[in-house]
C-alpha positions as CSV (number, residue, x, y, z in Angstrom):
1,M,191.2,145.3,-82.1
2,F,193.6,142.9,-80.3
3,K,190.6,141.2,-78.6
4,N,189.0,140.6,-82.0
5,I,192.2,138.9,-83.2
6,F,192.3,136.8,-80.0
7,F,188.7,135.7,-80.5
8,L,189.4,134.7,-84.2
9,I,192.5,132.7,-83.2
10,S,190.6,131.0,-80.4
11,L,187.8,130.1,-82.8
12,F,190.3,128.8,-85.5
13,L,192.1,126.6,-83.0
14,F,188.8,125.2,-81.8
15,L,187.7,124.3,-85.3
16,L,191.1,122.9,-86.2
17,F,191.6,120.6,-83.2
18,G,188.3,120.2,-81.5
19,G,186.0,119.4,-84.4
20,C,182.4,120.7,-84.7
21,G,179.2,119.6,-83.2
22,K,180.3,119.1,-79.7
23,K,177.9,120.9,-77.4
24,G,180.4,121.6,-74.6
25,E,182.9,123.1,-77.0
26,E,180.2,125.1,-78.8
27,E,179.3,126.6,-75.4
28,T,182.9,127.4,-74.8
29,V,183.2,129.3,-78.1
30,E,179.9,131.2,-77.3
31,K,181.2,132.1,-73.8
32,T,184.5,133.2,-75.3
33,K,182.8,135.4,-77.8
34,E,180.4,136.8,-75.1
35,Q,183.4,137.5,-72.9
36,V,185.2,139.3,-75.6
37,N,182.2,141.4,-76.5
38,K,181.7,142.3,-72.8
39,E,185.3,143.3,-72.5
40,E,185.1,145.4,-75.6
41,S,181.9,147.1,-74.3
42,T,183.6,147.8,-71.0
43,D,186.7,149.2,-72.8
44,E,184.5,151.5,-74.9
45,E,182.8,152.9,-71.8
46,N,186.2,153.4,-70.1
47,E,187.6,155.0,-73.3
48,S,184.6,157.4,-73.4
49,D,185.1,158.3,-69.7
50,E,188.8,158.8,-70.4
51,N,188.1,161.1,-73.4
52,K,185.7,163.2,-71.3
53,S,188.3,163.4,-68.5
54,D,191.0,164.4,-71.0
55,Y,188.7,167.1,-72.4
56,D,187.9,168.4,-68.9
57,E,191.6,168.5,-68.1
58,F,192.3,170.3,-71.4
59,E,189.6,172.9,-70.7
60,K,190.9,173.4,-67.2
61,G,194.4,173.8,-68.5
62,M,193.4,176.4,-71.0
63,K,191.7,178.4,-68.3
64,E,194.8,178.2,-66.2
65,F,196.9,179.2,-69.2
66,E,194.7,182.2,-69.8
67,K,194.9,183.2,-66.2
68,V,198.7,183.1,-66.1
69,M,199.1,184.9,-69.4
70,K,196.7,187.7,-68.3
71,G,198.1,188.0,-64.8
72,N,194.6,188.1,-63.2
73,S,194.0,191.5,-64.8
74,K,190.6,192.7,-66.1
75,V,191.2,195.7,-68.4
76,E,189.3,197.1,-71.4
77,V,192.0,198.5,-73.7
78,V,192.0,202.1,-74.8
79,N,190.5,202.7,-78.2
80,F,193.3,202.6,-80.8
81,R,191.9,205.9,-82.3
82,K,193.0,207.7,-79.1
83,L,196.4,206.2,-79.4
84,K,196.7,207.3,-83.0
85,E,196.2,210.9,-81.9
86,L,199.5,210.7,-80.1
87,L,201.4,209.9,-83.3
88,P,203.3,213.0,-84.5
89,E,202.4,214.4,-87.9
90,E,206.1,214.5,-88.9
91,L,209.6,214.0,-87.6
92,D,212.8,215.8,-88.3
93,G,213.2,215.6,-92.0
94,M,210.5,212.9,-92.4
95,K,206.8,213.1,-93.1
96,R,204.3,210.5,-91.9
97,T,203.4,208.4,-94.9
98,S,200.9,206.1,-93.3
99,S,199.1,205.4,-90.0
100,S,197.0,202.5,-88.8
101,G,195.4,201.1,-85.7
102,E,193.9,197.8,-84.4
103,K,192.5,196.0,-81.4
104,T,193.0,192.2,-80.9
105,N,191.7,189.7,-78.5
106,S,193.2,186.3,-78.1
107,F,192.7,183.9,-75.2
108,G,191.0,186.8,-73.5
109,I,194.1,188.9,-73.8
110,K,193.2,192.3,-75.3
111,V,195.7,194.5,-77.0
112,S,195.3,197.8,-78.8
113,Q,197.9,199.6,-80.9
114,A,198.5,202.5,-83.2
115,E,201.3,202.6,-85.7
116,G,202.8,205.3,-87.9
117,E,205.4,205.1,-90.7
118,Y,207.7,208.0,-91.5
119,N,210.0,208.2,-94.5
120,S,212.6,210.7,-95.9
121,E,212.0,212.3,-99.3
122,D,214.3,209.9,-101.0
123,N,212.8,206.9,-99.1
124,R,216.3,205.8,-97.9
125,Q,215.6,206.5,-94.3
126,S,212.5,205.4,-92.3
127,I,211.2,205.4,-88.8
128,N,208.3,203.3,-87.5
129,I,206.4,204.2,-84.3
130,K,204.1,201.9,-82.4
131,I,202.1,202.9,-79.3
132,I,200.6,199.8,-77.7
133,D,198.1,199.4,-74.9
134,L,199.0,196.0,-73.3
135,G,195.7,196.0,-71.5
136,S,195.4,192.6,-69.9
137,M,198.6,191.4,-71.5
138,K,200.5,191.2,-68.2
139,G,201.8,188.3,-66.2
140,L,203.7,185.8,-68.2
141,A,202.5,187.2,-71.6
142,G,204.0,190.7,-70.8
143,M,207.1,189.2,-69.4
144,T,207.6,187.1,-72.5
145,A,206.9,189.9,-75.0
146,F,209.1,192.5,-73.3
147,A,211.6,190.5,-71.2
148,W,213.9,193.5,-70.9
149,S,211.3,195.3,-68.7
150,W,212.2,193.2,-65.7
151,A,215.9,192.9,-66.4
152,E,219.0,195.1,-66.6
153,I,221.0,195.0,-69.8
154,D,224.3,196.8,-70.7
155,K,226.1,195.3,-73.7
156,E,228.5,196.7,-76.2
157,T,230.3,195.3,-79.3
158,D,232.4,196.7,-82.1
159,N,229.2,197.3,-84.2
160,G,226.8,198.6,-81.6
161,Y,225.2,198.3,-78.2
162,E,222.1,197.5,-76.3
163,K,221.0,198.7,-72.8
164,T,218.2,199.4,-70.4
165,F,217.9,202.8,-68.9
166,E,215.4,205.3,-67.6
167,Y,213.6,207.9,-69.8
168,K,211.6,210.6,-68.1
169,G,211.0,208.3,-65.2
170,H,210.0,205.3,-67.3
171,K,211.9,202.0,-67.8
172,A,213.3,201.9,-71.3
173,Y,215.5,199.8,-73.6
174,E,217.4,200.6,-76.7
175,K,219.8,199.0,-79.1
176,Y,221.7,200.2,-82.2
177,N,223.9,198.8,-84.9
178,S,226.3,201.4,-86.1
179,E,227.4,199.4,-89.1
180,Y,223.9,199.3,-90.7
181,K,222.5,202.3,-88.9
182,N,219.5,200.4,-87.6
183,G,218.2,200.8,-84.1
184,E,215.2,200.8,-81.8
185,V,214.0,202.1,-78.5
186,Q,211.1,200.9,-76.3
187,V,209.6,202.6,-73.3
188,M,207.2,201.1,-70.8
189,V,204.7,203.7,-69.6
190,A,202.7,203.3,-66.4
191,K,203.3,199.5,-66.5
192,R,200.6,199.3,-69.2
193,F,201.7,201.1,-72.4
194,M,204.6,200.4,-74.7
195,V,206.1,202.9,-77.0
196,E,208.3,201.3,-79.7
197,I,210.3,203.2,-82.2
198,K,212.5,201.6,-84.9
199,G,214.8,203.4,-87.3
200,N,216.4,202.2,-90.6
201,D,219.5,203.9,-92.0
202,V,219.3,206.7,-89.4
203,P,221.5,207.8,-86.5
204,M,220.4,207.0,-83.0
205,E,219.8,210.7,-82.4
206,A,217.0,210.6,-84.9
207,I,215.2,207.8,-83.0
208,H,215.6,209.7,-79.7
209,S,214.2,212.8,-81.4
210,A,211.2,210.8,-82.5
211,L,210.7,209.6,-79.0
212,D,210.8,213.2,-77.7
213,K,207.8,213.9,-79.9
214,I,205.5,211.4,-78.1
215,D,203.5,212.9,-75.2
216,L,204.2,210.2,-72.6
217,D,202.3,212.2,-69.9
218,A,199.1,212.1,-72.0
219,L,199.7,208.3,-72.4
220,S,200.3,207.9,-68.7
221,N,197.1,209.7,-67.8
222,M,195.2,206.9,-69.6
223,K,196.6,204.2,-67.3
224,D,193.3,203.7,-65.4
225,E,191.0,203.6,-68.4
226,G,189.0,200.5,-68.7
227,K,190.0,198.9,-65.4
228,S,187.3,197.0,-63.6
229,D,189.2,195.8,-60.5
């Protein structure tokens, strides 16, 4: 665009000060126009090459991103229907009011999960259970989603606490707010599965009791399912 403006200014000055009809000056204008067109054509070719290069870099970057997020792992996740079978029918004083399952695939990262919702008769108390097959969601993705799994935490306040600990040989994390009676516990099983239990308006003992009803051994036995490397 700037070269077009330069050309028009040059032409205007020529007509203003040089007059028309002089062959030498006409040739100068033609050469100037030809030079500008040639430069624009070269710029368009360079821009096309730059766009292609940018796209190639973007594509390469996305592949590297996927590689880092997956942690070089090739795993076909466990069918969520098998995970749903591990959900208890009821908890202490609570019946299962709904259950669901799904499988997702984003950037080549496959995740499968089953979920159950449990409520007391008056619906004041509730517990939610998720059983997740992280599949290829290892590397940076897994570290980002569950940062506590590679850290040690021990924190306490006037209203509650959070900590990492070991549950039946598995790395676990829990936190609880005693003021609102809300809490959660997460357990990493076989470096592949995540059991997540959240409770609302319940004591922490109720969340622990719900965890005790999950067959972690059966879950651990699925750790090699779908692996191709």
